[in-house]
Structures are given as structure tokens and as C-alpha cells.
mmCIF file of the N, C-alpha and C atoms, coordinates in Angstrom:
data_MODEL
# 
_entry.id   MODEL 
# 
loop_
_atom_site.group_PDB 
_atom_site.id 
_atom_site.type_symbol 
_atom_site.label_atom_id 
_atom_site.label_alt_id 
_atom_site.label_comp_id 
_atom_site.label_asym_id 
_atom_site.label_entity_id 
_atom_site.label_seq_id 
_atom_site.pdbx_PDB_ins_code 
_atom_site.Cartn_x 
_atom_site.Cartn_y 
_atom_site.Cartn_z 
_atom_site.occupancy 
_atom_site.B_iso_or_equiv 
_atom_site.pdbx_formal_charge 
_atom_site.auth_seq_id 
_atom_site.auth_comp_id 
_atom_site.auth_asym_id 
_atom_site.auth_atom_id 
_atom_site.pdbx_PDB_model_num 
ATOM 1   N N  . MET A 1 1  ? 205.715 72.499 -80.502  1.00 0.00 ? 1  MET A N  1 
ATOM 2   C CA . MET A 1 1  ? 204.938 71.625 -81.259  1.00 0.00 ? 1  MET A CA 1 
ATOM 3   C C  . MET A 1 1  ? 205.348 72.545 -82.899  1.00 0.00 ? 1  MET A C  1 
ATOM 4   N N  . HIS A 1 2  ? 205.697 71.535 -83.654  1.00 0.00 ? 2  HIS A N  1 
ATOM 5   C CA . HIS A 1 2  ? 206.014 72.186 -85.280  1.00 0.00 ? 2  HIS A CA 1 
ATOM 6   C C  . HIS A 1 2  ? 205.371 71.804 -85.997  1.00 0.00 ? 2  HIS A C  1 
ATOM 7   N N  . TYR A 1 3  ? 204.397 70.554 -85.972  1.00 0.00 ? 3  TYR A N  1 
ATOM 8   C CA . TYR A 1 3  ? 203.377 69.904 -86.762  1.00 0.00 ? 3  TYR A CA 1 
ATOM 9   C C  . TYR A 1 3  ? 202.176 69.887 -86.347  1.00 0.00 ? 3  TYR A C  1 
ATOM 10  N N  . TYR A 1 4  ? 200.933 70.182 -87.277  1.00 0.00 ? 4  TYR A N  1 
ATOM 11  C CA . TYR A 1 4  ? 199.510 70.318 -86.546  1.00 0.00 ? 4  TYR A CA 1 
ATOM 12  C C  . TYR A 1 4  ? 198.938 69.069 -87.531  1.00 0.00 ? 4  TYR A C  1 
ATOM 13  N N  . VAL A 1 5  ? 197.775 68.689 -86.736  1.00 0.00 ? 5  VAL A N  1 
ATOM 14  C CA . VAL A 1 5  ? 196.701 67.732 -87.357  1.00 0.00 ? 5  VAL A CA 1 
ATOM 15  C C  . VAL A 1 5  ? 195.764 69.053 -87.487  1.00 0.00 ? 5  VAL A C  1 
ATOM 16  N N  . TYR A 1 6  ? 194.369 69.192 -88.295  1.00 0.00 ? 6  TYR A N  1 
ATOM 17  C CA . TYR A 1 6  ? 193.357 70.190 -88.145  1.00 0.00 ? 6  TYR A CA 1 
ATOM 18  C C  . TYR A 1 6  ? 192.409 69.250 -89.073  1.00 0.00 ? 6  TYR A C  1 
ATOM 19  N N  . VAL A 1 7  ? 191.197 69.730 -88.710  1.00 0.00 ? 7  VAL A N  1 
ATOM 20  C CA . VAL A 1 7  ? 189.947 69.454 -88.911  1.00 0.00 ? 7  VAL A CA 1 
ATOM 21  C C  . VAL A 1 7  ? 189.486 70.992 -89.361  1.00 0.00 ? 7  VAL A C  1 
ATOM 22  N N  . LEU A 1 8  ? 188.683 70.790 -90.292  1.00 0.00 ? 8  LEU A N  1 
ATOM 23  C CA . LEU A 1 8  ? 188.156 71.415 -90.906  1.00 0.00 ? 8  LEU A CA 1 
ATOM 24  C C  . LEU A 1 8  ? 186.821 71.156 -91.305  1.00 0.00 ? 8  LEU A C  1 
ATOM 25  N N  . LYS A 1 9  ? 185.806 72.088 -91.156  1.00 0.00 ? 9  LYS A N  1 
ATOM 26  C CA . LYS A 1 9  ? 184.032 71.721 -91.467  1.00 0.00 ? 9  LYS A CA 1 
ATOM 27  C C  . LYS A 1 9  ? 183.661 72.743 -92.755  1.00 0.00 ? 9  LYS A C  1 
ATOM 28  N N  . SER A 1 10 ? 183.061 71.878 -94.079  1.00 0.00 ? 10 SER A N  1 
ATOM 29  C CA . SER A 1 10 ? 182.575 72.707 -94.734  1.00 0.00 ? 10 SER A CA 1 
ATOM 30  C C  . SER A 1 10 ? 180.832 73.395 -94.066  1.00 0.00 ? 10 SER A C  1 
ATOM 31  N N  . LEU A 1 11 ? 181.375 75.126 -94.187  1.00 0.00 ? 11 LEU A N  1 
ATOM 32  C CA . LEU A 1 11 ? 179.935 75.887 -93.677  1.00 0.00 ? 11 LEU A CA 1 
ATOM 33  C C  . LEU A 1 11 ? 178.709 75.411 -94.761  1.00 0.00 ? 11 LEU A C  1 
ATOM 34  N N  . ARG A 1 12 ? 179.180 75.314 -95.812  1.00 0.00 ? 12 ARG A N  1 
ATOM 35  C CA . ARG A 1 12 ? 178.496 74.890 -96.718  1.00 0.00 ? 12 ARG A CA 1 
ATOM 36  C C  . ARG A 1 12 ? 177.136 73.480 -97.184  1.00 0.00 ? 12 ARG A C  1 
ATOM 37  N N  . ASP A 1 13 ? 178.218 72.411 -96.428  1.00 0.00 ? 13 ASP A N  1 
ATOM 38  C CA . ASP A 1 13 ? 177.280 71.175 -96.579  1.00 0.00 ? 13 ASP A CA 1 
ATOM 39  C C  . ASP A 1 13 ? 177.684 70.354 -95.494  1.00 0.00 ? 13 ASP A C  1 
ATOM 40  N N  . SER A 1 14 ? 178.894 70.706 -94.729  1.00 0.00 ? 14 SER A N  1 
ATOM 41  C CA . SER A 1 14 ? 178.914 70.069 -93.412  1.00 0.00 ? 14 SER A CA 1 
ATOM 42  C C  . SER A 1 14 ? 179.792 69.047 -93.200  1.00 0.00 ? 14 SER A C  1 
ATOM 43  N N  . ILE A 1 15 ? 180.673 68.922 -94.407  1.00 0.00 ? 15 ILE A N  1 
ATOM 44  C CA . ILE A 1 15 ? 181.625 67.489 -94.635  1.00 0.00 ? 15 ILE A CA 1 
ATOM 45  C C  . ILE A 1 15 ? 182.850 68.214 -93.642  1.00 0.00 ? 15 ILE A C  1 
ATOM 46  N N  . ARG A 1 16 ? 183.623 67.125 -93.910  1.00 0.00 ? 16 ARG A N  1 
ATOM 47  C CA . ARG A 1 16 ? 184.315 67.360 -92.638  1.00 0.00 ? 16 ARG A CA 1 
ATOM 48  C C  . ARG A 1 16 ? 185.710 66.893 -93.473  1.00 0.00 ? 16 ARG A C  1 
ATOM 49  N N  . TYR A 1 17 ? 186.900 67.814 -92.819  1.00 0.00 ? 17 TYR A N  1 
ATOM 50  C CA . TYR A 1 17 ? 188.281 67.647 -94.081  1.00 0.00 ? 17 TYR A CA 1 
ATOM 51  C C  . TYR A 1 17 ? 189.473 67.475 -93.272  1.00 0.00 ? 17 TYR A C  1 
ATOM 52  N N  . VAL A 1 18 ? 190.497 66.641 -92.872  1.00 0.00 ? 18 VAL A N  1 
ATOM 53  C CA . VAL A 1 18 ? 191.217 66.197 -92.205  1.00 0.00 ? 18 VAL A CA 1 
ATOM 54  C C  . VAL A 1 18 ? 192.805 66.733 -92.300  1.00 0.00 ? 18 VAL A C  1 
ATOM 55  N N  . GLY A 1 19 ? 193.592 67.292 -92.332  1.00 0.00 ? 19 GLY A N  1 
ATOM 56  C CA . GLY A 1 19 ? 195.004 67.235 -93.236  1.00 0.00 ? 19 GLY A CA 1 
ATOM 57  C C  . GLY A 1 19 ? 195.783 67.774 -91.882  1.00 0.00 ? 19 GLY A C  1 
ATOM 58  N N  . SER A 1 20 ? 197.033 67.844 -92.446  1.00 0.00 ? 20 SER A N  1 
ATOM 59  C CA . SER A 1 20 ? 198.100 67.766 -91.795  1.00 0.00 ? 20 SER A CA 1 
ATOM 60  C C  . SER A 1 20 ? 198.876 69.026 -91.742  1.00 0.00 ? 20 SER A C  1 
ATOM 61  N N  . GLY A 1 21 ? 200.548 69.580 -91.248  1.00 0.00 ? 21 GLY A N  1 
ATOM 62  C CA . GLY A 1 21 ? 200.668 70.833 -91.808  1.00 0.00 ? 21 GLY A CA 1 
ATOM 63  C C  . GLY A 1 21 ? 201.701 71.382 -90.902  1.00 0.00 ? 21 GLY A C  1 
ATOM 64  N N  . GLU A 1 22 ? 202.746 72.551 -91.215  1.00 0.00 ? 22 GLU A N  1 
ATOM 65  C CA . GLU A 1 22 ? 203.253 73.218 -90.527  1.00 0.00 ? 22 GLU A CA 1 
ATOM 66  C C  . GLU A 1 22 ? 202.196 74.186 -89.806  1.00 0.00 ? 22 GLU A C  1 
ATOM 67  N N  . ASP A 1 23 ? 202.148 75.075 -90.839  1.00 0.00 ? 23 ASP A N  1 
ATOM 68  C CA . ASP A 1 23 ? 201.087 76.208 -90.664  1.00 0.00 ? 23 ASP A CA 1 
ATOM 69  C C  . ASP A 1 23 ? 199.180 76.083 -91.078  1.00 0.00 ? 23 ASP A C  1 
ATOM 70  N N  . TYR A 1 24 ? 198.644 75.967 -89.788  1.00 0.00 ? 24 TYR A N  1 
ATOM 71  C CA . TYR A 1 24 ? 197.647 75.333 -90.286  1.00 0.00 ? 24 TYR A CA 1 
ATOM 72  C C  . TYR A 1 24 ? 196.456 76.540 -90.167  1.00 0.00 ? 24 TYR A C  1 
ATOM 73  N N  . LEU A 1 25 ? 196.871 77.835 -90.385  1.00 0.00 ? 25 LEU A N  1 
ATOM 74  C CA . LEU A 1 25 ? 196.603 79.036 -90.454  1.00 0.00 ? 25 LEU A CA 1 
ATOM 75  C C  . LEU A 1 25 ? 196.438 79.247 -91.716  1.00 0.00 ? 25 LEU A C  1 
ATOM 76  N N  . GLU A 1 26 ? 197.749 78.717 -92.415  1.00 0.00 ? 26 GLU A N  1 
ATOM 77  C CA . GLU A 1 26 ? 198.170 78.894 -93.731  1.00 0.00 ? 26 GLU A CA 1 
ATOM 78  C C  . GLU A 1 26 ? 196.689 78.263 -94.707  1.00 0.00 ? 26 GLU A C  1 
ATOM 79  N N  . ARG A 1 27 ? 197.190 77.081 -93.823  1.00 0.00 ? 27 ARG A N  1 
ATOM 80  C CA . ARG A 1 27 ? 196.025 76.051 -95.108  1.00 0.00 ? 27 ARG A CA 1 
ATOM 81  C C  . ARG A 1 27 ? 194.737 76.097 -94.696  1.00 0.00 ? 27 ARG A C  1 
ATOM 82  N N  . LEU A 1 28 ? 193.847 76.589 -93.922  1.00 0.00 ? 28 LEU A N  1 
ATOM 83  C CA . LEU A 1 28 ? 193.114 77.356 -94.026  1.00 0.00 ? 28 LEU A CA 1 
ATOM 84  C C  . LEU A 1 28 ? 192.512 77.844 -95.084  1.00 0.00 ? 28 LEU A C  1 
ATOM 85  N N  . ARG A 1 29 ? 193.721 78.919 -94.706  1.00 0.00 ? 29 ARG A N  1 
ATOM 86  C CA . ARG A 1 29 ? 193.192 80.522 -95.815  1.00 0.00 ? 29 ARG A CA 1 
ATOM 87  C C  . ARG A 1 29 ? 193.242 79.452 -97.098  1.00 0.00 ? 29 ARG A C  1 
ATOM 88  N N  . ARG A 1 30 ? 194.473 78.896 -97.415  1.00 0.00 ? 30 ARG A N  1 
ATOM 89  C CA . ARG A 1 30 ? 194.487 78.247 -98.921  1.00 0.00 ? 30 ARG A CA 1 
ATOM 90  C C  . ARG A 1 30 ? 193.171 77.836 -99.716  1.00 0.00 ? 30 ARG A C  1 
ATOM 91  N N  . HIS A 1 31 ? 192.399 76.666 -98.137  1.00 0.00 ? 31 HIS A N  1 
ATOM 92  C CA . HIS A 1 31 ? 191.744 75.890 -98.568  1.00 0.00 ? 31 HIS A CA 1 
ATOM 93  C C  . HIS A 1 31 ? 190.154 76.799 -98.935  1.00 0.00 ? 31 HIS A C  1 
ATOM 94  N N  . ASN A 1 32 ? 190.157 77.732 -98.144  1.00 0.00 ? 32 ASN A N  1 
ATOM 95  C CA . ASN A 1 32 ? 189.459 78.779 -98.856  1.00 0.00 ? 32 ASN A CA 1 
ATOM 96  C C  . ASN A 1 32 ? 189.072 79.526 -99.655  1.00 0.00 ? 32 ASN A C  1 
ATOM 97  N N  . LYS A 1 33 ? 190.274 79.751 -100.146 1.00 0.00 ? 33 LYS A N  1 
ATOM 98  C CA . LYS A 1 33 ? 190.959 80.098 -101.038 1.00 0.00 ? 33 LYS A CA 1 
ATOM 99  C C  . LYS A 1 33 ? 190.602 79.484 -102.521 1.00 0.00 ? 33 LYS A C  1 
ATOM 100 N N  . GLY A 1 34 ? 190.226 77.931 -102.230 1.00 0.00 ? 34 GLY A N  1 
ATOM 101 C CA . GLY A 1 34 ? 190.441 77.021 -103.627 1.00 0.00 ? 34 GLY A CA 1 
ATOM 102 C C  . GLY A 1 34 ? 191.536 76.585 -103.939 1.00 0.00 ? 34 GLY A C  1 
ATOM 103 N N  . ASP A 1 35 ? 192.709 76.655 -103.449 1.00 0.00 ? 35 ASP A N  1 
ATOM 104 C CA . ASP A 1 35 ? 194.264 75.875 -104.093 1.00 0.00 ? 35 ASP A CA 1 
ATOM 105 C C  . ASP A 1 35 ? 193.860 74.457 -104.031 1.00 0.00 ? 35 ASP A C  1 
ATOM 106 N N  . TYR A 1 36 ? 193.052 74.012 -102.786 1.00 0.00 ? 36 TYR A N  1 
ATOM 107 C CA . TYR A 1 36 ? 193.122 72.619 -103.254 1.00 0.00 ? 36 TYR A CA 1 
ATOM 108 C C  . TYR A 1 36 ? 191.833 71.713 -104.249 1.00 0.00 ? 36 TYR A C  1 
ATOM 109 N N  . ARG A 1 37 ? 191.734 70.673 -104.767 1.00 0.00 ? 37 ARG A N  1 
ATOM 110 C CA . ARG A 1 37 ? 191.072 70.418 -105.678 1.00 0.00 ? 37 ARG A CA 1 
ATOM 111 C C  . ARG A 1 37 ? 189.741 69.981 -104.454 1.00 0.00 ? 37 ARG A C  1 
ATOM 112 N N  . PHE A 1 38 ? 189.781 69.065 -103.568 1.00 0.00 ? 38 PHE A N  1 
ATOM 113 C CA . PHE A 1 38 ? 188.598 68.127 -102.773 1.00 0.00 ? 38 PHE A CA 1 
ATOM 114 C C  . PHE A 1 38 ? 188.143 69.331 -102.447 1.00 0.00 ? 38 PHE A C  1 
ATOM 115 N N  . THR A 1 39 ? 188.777 70.189 -101.401 1.00 0.00 ? 39 THR A N  1 
ATOM 116 C CA . THR A 1 39 ? 188.102 71.240 -100.834 1.00 0.00 ? 39 THR A CA 1 
ATOM 117 C C  . THR A 1 39 ? 187.548 72.133 -101.413 1.00 0.00 ? 39 THR A C  1 
ATOM 118 N N  . LYS A 1 40 ? 188.064 72.929 -102.829 1.00 0.00 ? 40 LYS A N  1 
ATOM 119 C CA . LYS A 1 40 ? 187.140 73.844 -103.559 1.00 0.00 ? 40 LYS A CA 1 
ATOM 120 C C  . LYS A 1 40 ? 185.770 74.080 -103.510 1.00 0.00 ? 40 LYS A C  1 
ATOM 121 N N  . GLY A 1 41 ? 185.427 72.552 -103.818 1.00 0.00 ? 41 GLY A N  1 
ATOM 122 C CA . GLY A 1 41 ? 183.935 73.004 -103.990 1.00 0.00 ? 41 GLY A CA 1 
ATOM 123 C C  . GLY A 1 41 ? 182.993 73.170 -102.622 1.00 0.00 ? 41 GLY A C  1 
ATOM 124 N N  . HIS A 1 42 ? 183.298 72.719 -101.634 1.00 0.00 ? 42 HIS A N  1 
ATOM 125 C CA . HIS A 1 42 ? 182.943 72.512 -100.557 1.00 0.00 ? 42 HIS A CA 1 
ATOM 126 C C  . HIS A 1 42 ? 183.375 73.977 -99.356  1.00 0.00 ? 42 HIS A C  1 
ATOM 127 N N  . ARG A 1 43 ? 183.173 75.221 -100.249 1.00 0.00 ? 43 ARG A N  1 
ATOM 128 C CA . ARG A 1 43 ? 183.926 76.469 -99.209  1.00 0.00 ? 43 ARG A CA 1 
ATOM 129 C C  . ARG A 1 43 ? 183.148 76.922 -99.360  1.00 0.00 ? 43 ARG A C  1 
ATOM 130 N N  . PRO A 1 44 ? 182.930 77.919 -97.665  1.00 0.00 ? 44 PRO A N  1 
ATOM 131 C CA . PRO A 1 44 ? 183.797 77.973 -96.811  1.00 0.00 ? 44 PRO A CA 1 
ATOM 132 C C  . PRO A 1 44 ? 184.108 77.231 -95.965  1.00 0.00 ? 44 PRO A C  1 
ATOM 133 N N  . TRP A 1 45 ? 185.348 77.027 -95.496  1.00 0.00 ? 45 TRP A N  1 
ATOM 134 C CA . TRP A 1 45 ? 186.122 76.380 -94.364  1.00 0.00 ? 45 TRP A CA 1 
ATOM 135 C C  . TRP A 1 45 ? 185.713 77.147 -93.127  1.00 0.00 ? 45 TRP A C  1 
ATOM 136 N N  . GLU A 1 46 ? 185.478 76.537 -91.874  1.00 0.00 ? 46 GLU A N  1 
ATOM 137 C CA . GLU A 1 46 ? 185.849 76.645 -90.139  1.00 0.00 ? 46 GLU A CA 1 
ATOM 138 C C  . GLU A 1 46 ? 186.469 75.563 -90.196  1.00 0.00 ? 46 GLU A C  1 
ATOM 139 N N  . LEU A 1 47 ? 187.585 75.976 -89.396  1.00 0.00 ? 47 LEU A N  1 
ATOM 140 C CA . LEU A 1 47 ? 188.717 75.146 -88.270  1.00 0.00 ? 47 LEU A CA 1 
ATOM 141 C C  . LEU A 1 47 ? 187.980 74.640 -86.886  1.00 0.00 ? 47 LEU A C  1 
ATOM 142 N N  . VAL A 1 48 ? 187.808 73.448 -86.638  1.00 0.00 ? 48 VAL A N  1 
ATOM 143 C CA . VAL A 1 48 ? 186.772 73.143 -85.748  1.00 0.00 ? 48 VAL A CA 1 
ATOM 144 C C  . VAL A 1 48 ? 187.767 72.298 -85.042  1.00 0.00 ? 48 VAL A C  1 
ATOM 145 N N  . HIS A 1 49 ? 188.983 72.130 -85.251  1.00 0.00 ? 49 HIS A N  1 
ATOM 146 C CA . HIS A 1 49 ? 189.951 71.227 -84.156  1.00 0.00 ? 49 HIS A CA 1 
ATOM 147 C C  . HIS A 1 49 ? 191.445 70.996 -85.009  1.00 0.00 ? 49 HIS A C  1 
ATOM 148 N N  . THR A 1 50 ? 192.613 71.290 -83.662  1.00 0.00 ? 50 THR A N  1 
ATOM 149 C CA . THR A 1 50 ? 193.637 71.190 -83.716  1.00 0.00 ? 50 THR A CA 1 
ATOM 150 C C  . THR A 1 50 ? 194.558 70.566 -82.815  1.00 0.00 ? 50 THR A C  1 
ATOM 151 N N  . GLU A 1 51 ? 195.625 69.563 -83.380  1.00 0.00 ? 51 GLU A N  1 
ATOM 152 C CA . GLU A 1 51 ? 196.120 68.815 -82.218  1.00 0.00 ? 51 GLU A CA 1 
ATOM 153 C C  . GLU A 1 51 ? 197.784 69.494 -82.752  1.00 0.00 ? 51 GLU A C  1 
ATOM 154 N N  . GLY A 1 52 ? 199.101 68.945 -81.935  1.00 0.00 ? 52 GLY A N  1 
ATOM 155 C CA . GLY A 1 52 ? 199.910 69.709 -82.168  1.00 0.00 ? 52 GLY A CA 1 
ATOM 156 C C  . GLY A 1 52 ? 200.981 68.472 -81.614  1.00 0.00 ? 52 GLY A C  1 
ATOM 157 N N  . PHE A 1 53 ? 202.042 68.343 -82.649  1.00 0.00 ? 53 PHE A N  1 
ATOM 158 C CA . PHE A 1 53 ? 203.327 67.297 -82.769  1.00 0.00 ? 53 PHE A CA 1 
ATOM 159 C C  . PHE A 1 53 ? 204.463 67.717 -82.337  1.00 0.00 ? 53 PHE A C  1 
ATOM 160 N N  . GLU A 1 54 ? 205.584 67.281 -81.908  1.00 0.00 ? 54 GLU A N  1 
ATOM 161 C CA . GLU A 1 54 ? 207.242 67.281 -82.448  1.00 0.00 ? 54 GLU A CA 1 
ATOM 162 C C  . GLU A 1 54 ? 207.412 66.813 -83.427  1.00 0.00 ? 54 GLU A C  1 
ATOM 163 N N  . THR A 1 55 ? 206.860 65.948 -84.353  1.00 0.00 ? 55 THR A N  1 
ATOM 164 C CA . THR A 1 55 ? 207.885 65.711 -85.355  1.00 0.00 ? 55 THR A CA 1 
ATOM 165 C C  . THR A 1 55 ? 206.723 65.180 -86.412  1.00 0.00 ? 55 THR A C  1 
ATOM 166 N N  . ARG A 1 56 ? 206.906 65.345 -87.743  1.00 0.00 ? 56 ARG A N  1 
ATOM 167 C CA . ARG A 1 56 ? 205.621 65.834 -89.071  1.00 0.00 ? 56 ARG A CA 1 
ATOM 168 C C  . ARG A 1 56 ? 205.554 63.996 -88.902  1.00 0.00 ? 56 ARG A C  1 
ATOM 169 N N  . PRO A 1 57 ? 206.086 62.860 -88.408  1.00 0.00 ? 57 PRO A N  1 
ATOM 170 C CA . PRO A 1 57 ? 205.356 61.631 -88.305  1.00 0.00 ? 57 PRO A CA 1 
ATOM 171 C C  . PRO A 1 57 ? 204.497 61.134 -87.470  1.00 0.00 ? 57 PRO A C  1 
ATOM 172 N N  . GLN A 1 58 ? 204.840 61.911 -86.456  1.00 0.00 ? 58 GLN A N  1 
ATOM 173 C CA . GLN A 1 58 ? 203.553 61.637 -85.427  1.00 0.00 ? 58 GLN A CA 1 
ATOM 174 C C  . GLN A 1 58 ? 202.274 62.858 -85.886  1.00 0.00 ? 58 GLN A C  1 
ATOM 175 N N  . ALA A 1 59 ? 202.016 62.949 -86.677  1.00 0.00 ? 59 ALA A N  1 
ATOM 176 C CA . ALA A 1 59 ? 200.773 64.138 -87.078  1.00 0.00 ? 59 ALA A CA 1 
ATOM 177 C C  . ALA A 1 59 ? 200.662 63.388 -88.074  1.00 0.00 ? 59 ALA A C  1 
ATOM 178 N N  . VAL A 1 60 ? 201.453 62.571 -89.115  1.00 0.00 ? 60 VAL A N  1 
ATOM 179 C CA . VAL A 1 60 ? 200.805 61.607 -89.908  1.00 0.00 ? 60 VAL A CA 1 
ATOM 180 C C  . VAL A 1 60 ? 200.303 60.241 -90.073  1.00 0.00 ? 60 VAL A C  1 
ATOM 181 N N  . ARG A 1 61 ? 200.925 60.221 -88.541  1.00 0.00 ? 61 ARG A N  1 
ATOM 182 C CA . ARG A 1 61 ? 200.705 59.125 -87.882  1.00 0.00 ? 61 ARG A CA 1 
ATOM 183 C C  . ARG A 1 61 ? 198.975 59.371 -87.441  1.00 0.00 ? 61 ARG A C  1 
ATOM 184 N N  . ARG A 1 62 ? 198.744 60.429 -86.555  1.00 0.00 ? 62 ARG A N  1 
ATOM 185 C CA . ARG A 1 62 ? 197.338 60.683 -86.530  1.00 0.00 ? 62 ARG A CA 1 
ATOM 186 C C  . ARG A 1 62 ? 196.779 61.075 -87.028  1.00 0.00 ? 62 ARG A C  1 
ATOM 187 N N  . GLU A 1 63 ? 197.255 61.598 -88.322  1.00 0.00 ? 63 GLU A N  1 
ATOM 188 C CA . GLU A 1 63 ? 196.090 62.258 -89.604  1.00 0.00 ? 63 GLU A CA 1 
ATOM 189 C C  . GLU A 1 63 ? 195.403 60.984 -89.966  1.00 0.00 ? 63 GLU A C  1 
ATOM 190 N N  . LYS A 1 64 ? 196.141 59.891 -90.581  1.00 0.00 ? 64 LYS A N  1 
ATOM 191 C CA . LYS A 1 64 ? 195.421 59.017 -90.688  1.00 0.00 ? 64 LYS A CA 1 
ATOM 192 C C  . LYS A 1 64 ? 195.199 58.281 -90.308  1.00 0.00 ? 64 LYS A C  1 
ATOM 193 N N  . PHE A 1 65 ? 195.198 58.206 -88.472  1.00 0.00 ? 65 PHE A N  1 
ATOM 194 C CA . PHE A 1 65 ? 193.746 57.752 -87.344  1.00 0.00 ? 65 PHE A CA 1 
ATOM 195 C C  . PHE A 1 65 ? 192.550 58.481 -87.645  1.00 0.00 ? 65 PHE A C  1 
ATOM 196 N N  . LEU A 1 66 ? 192.819 59.603 -87.608  1.00 0.00 ? 66 LEU A N  1 
ATOM 197 C CA . LEU A 1 66 ? 191.547 60.603 -87.898  1.00 0.00 ? 66 LEU A CA 1 
ATOM 198 C C  . LEU A 1 66 ? 190.662 60.308 -88.916  1.00 0.00 ? 66 LEU A C  1 
ATOM 199 N N  . LYS A 1 67 ? 191.557 59.897 -90.339  1.00 0.00 ? 67 LYS A N  1 
ATOM 200 C CA . LYS A 1 67 ? 190.569 59.099 -91.376  1.00 0.00 ? 67 LYS A CA 1 
ATOM 201 C C  . LYS A 1 67 ? 190.131 57.793 -91.443  1.00 0.00 ? 67 LYS A C  1 
ATOM 202 N N  . SER A 1 68 ? 190.219 57.374 -89.972  1.00 0.00 ? 68 SER A N  1 
ATOM 203 C CA . SER A 1 68 ? 189.802 55.984 -90.074  1.00 0.00 ? 68 SER A CA 1 
ATOM 204 C C  . SER A 1 68 ? 188.296 56.106 -89.317  1.00 0.00 ? 68 SER A C  1 
ATOM 205 N N  . GLY A 1 69 ? 187.750 54.791 -89.319  1.00 0.00 ? 69 GLY A N  1 
ATOM 206 C CA . GLY A 1 69 ? 186.770 54.496 -88.844  1.00 0.00 ? 69 GLY A CA 1 
ATOM 207 C C  . GLY A 1 69 ? 186.634 54.955 -87.741  1.00 0.00 ? 69 GLY A C  1 
ATOM 208 N N  . GLN A 1 70 ? 187.433 54.305 -86.872  1.00 0.00 ? 70 GLN A N  1 
ATOM 209 C CA . GLN A 1 70 ? 187.405 55.007 -84.985  1.00 0.00 ? 70 GLN A CA 1 
ATOM 210 C C  . GLN A 1 70 ? 188.036 56.285 -85.315  1.00 0.00 ? 70 GLN A C  1 
ATOM 211 N N  . GLY A 1 71 ? 188.476 57.099 -85.467  1.00 0.00 ? 71 GLY A N  1 
ATOM 212 C CA . GLY A 1 71 ? 188.924 58.326 -85.913  1.00 0.00 ? 71 GLY A CA 1 
ATOM 213 C C  . GLY A 1 71 ? 187.730 59.085 -86.267  1.00 0.00 ? 71 GLY A C  1 
ATOM 214 N N  . ARG A 1 72 ? 186.897 58.462 -86.920  1.00 0.00 ? 72 ARG A N  1 
ATOM 215 C CA . ARG A 1 72 ? 185.739 59.142 -87.562  1.00 0.00 ? 72 ARG A CA 1 
ATOM 216 C C  . ARG A 1 72 ? 184.750 59.471 -85.791  1.00 0.00 ? 72 ARG A C  1 
ATOM 217 N N  . ALA A 1 73 ? 184.844 58.389 -85.479  1.00 0.00 ? 73 ALA A N  1 
ATOM 218 C CA . ALA A 1 73 ? 183.747 58.191 -84.128  1.00 0.00 ? 73 ALA A CA 1 
ATOM 219 C C  . ALA A 1 73 ? 184.461 58.793 -83.310  1.00 0.00 ? 73 ALA A C  1 
ATOM 220 N N  . TYR A 1 74 ? 185.363 58.811 -82.883  1.00 0.00 ? 74 TYR A N  1 
ATOM 221 C CA . TYR A 1 74 ? 186.496 60.007 -81.955  1.00 0.00 ? 74 TYR A CA 1 
ATOM 222 C C  . TYR A 1 74 ? 186.200 61.413 -82.600  1.00 0.00 ? 74 TYR A C  1 
ATOM 223 N N  . LEU A 1 75 ? 186.219 62.084 -83.408  1.00 0.00 ? 75 LEU A N  1 
ATOM 224 C CA . LEU A 1 75 ? 185.528 63.340 -83.827  1.00 0.00 ? 75 LEU A CA 1 
ATOM 225 C C  . LEU A 1 75 ? 184.258 63.919 -83.845  1.00 0.00 ? 75 LEU A C  1 
ATOM 226 N N  . ASP A 1 76 ? 183.448 62.468 -84.027  1.00 0.00 ? 76 ASP A N  1 
ATOM 227 C CA . ASP A 1 76 ? 182.335 63.124 -83.772  1.00 0.00 ? 76 ASP A CA 1 
ATOM 228 C C  . ASP A 1 76 ? 181.614 63.049 -82.388  1.00 0.00 ? 76 ASP A C  1 
ATOM 229 N N  . LYS A 1 77 ? 182.568 62.568 -81.654  1.00 0.00 ? 77 LYS A N  1 
ATOM 230 C CA . LYS A 1 77 ? 182.336 62.286 -80.535  1.00 0.00 ? 77 LYS A CA 1 
ATOM 231 C C  . LYS A 1 77 ? 182.733 63.384 -79.582  1.00 0.00 ? 77 LYS A C  1 
ATOM 232 N N  . ILE A 1 78 ? 184.210 64.121 -79.935  1.00 0.00 ? 78 ILE A N  1 
ATOM 233 C CA . ILE A 1 78 ? 184.730 65.063 -78.958  1.00 0.00 ? 78 ILE A CA 1 
ATOM 234 C C  . ILE A 1 78 ? 184.030 66.868 -79.894  1.00 0.00 ? 78 ILE A C  1 
ATOM 235 N N  . LEU A 1 79 ? 183.725 66.659 -81.242  1.00 0.00 ? 79 LEU A N  1 
ATOM 236 C CA . LEU A 1 79 ? 183.117 67.809 -81.902  1.00 0.00 ? 79 LEU A CA 1 
ATOM 237 C C  . LEU A 1 79 ? 181.782 67.965 -81.453  1.00 0.00 ? 79 LEU A C  1 
ATOM 238 N N  . ARG A 1 80 ? 180.631 66.999 -80.923  1.00 0.00 ? 80 ARG A N  1 
ATOM 239 C CA . ARG A 1 80 ? 179.756 67.253 -80.536  1.00 0.00 ? 80 ARG A CA 1 
ATOM 240 C C  . ARG A 1 80 ? 179.585 67.710 -79.079  1.00 0.00 ? 80 ARG A C  1 
ATOM 241 N N  . ALA A 1 81 ? 180.764 67.802 -78.464  1.00 0.00 ? 81 ALA A N  1 
ATOM 242 C CA . ALA A 1 81 ? 180.778 68.235 -76.928  1.00 0.00 ? 81 ALA A CA 1 
ATOM 243 C C  . ALA A 1 81 ? 181.146 69.785 -77.148  1.00 0.00 ? 81 ALA A C  1 
ATOM 244 N N  . LYS A 1 82 ? 181.758 70.078 -78.300  1.00 0.00 ? 82 LYS A N  1 
ATOM 245 C CA . LYS A 1 82 ? 182.091 71.764 -78.649  1.00 0.00 ? 82 LYS A CA 1 
ATOM 246 C C  . LYS A 1 82 ? 181.133 72.617 -78.195  1.00 0.00 ? 82 LYS A C  1 
# 
């Protein structure tokens, strides 16, 4: 697996962020450093979920789903169970 969808949760105000990329741990580090405008004001972040994919288009498709209404409901359900 070369591409990942990751879900972050803000420890400050409990909002979620869904993103994708090749190195989710590096992305987490950069979100916590403040490199991204949206996530900068909600630091610190923790990684709460990842999914791996063989191709970037698969990861992007899954990211878009997780940002939809059905995807948010799915995340609510699985993250409650963790």
C-alpha cells in the first residue's frame, strides 16, 4: 500500500480532519507544526484512523466519501467503537 487516507481529531476542540497522502505520519507532524491553514487553529491533532490503498485515485475517492454525509456517519460509528 502506497497511499493512505487518514483521519485526525483535534485535541483542542474535537473536530475531525480527513486527508490523504503517501506518508500520513509526516502529514500529522506538519498539521501539528501549523503548516496547513485550516488545521493550524485547531492544534494539537491526534491520528485516529488510517486506511491504505494501492493507488492515489483510490485514496482520493475514499477521502471524498469520508467527507460526505454517509462517510461522516461511517466514521462516527467506527470511531465510537474504538
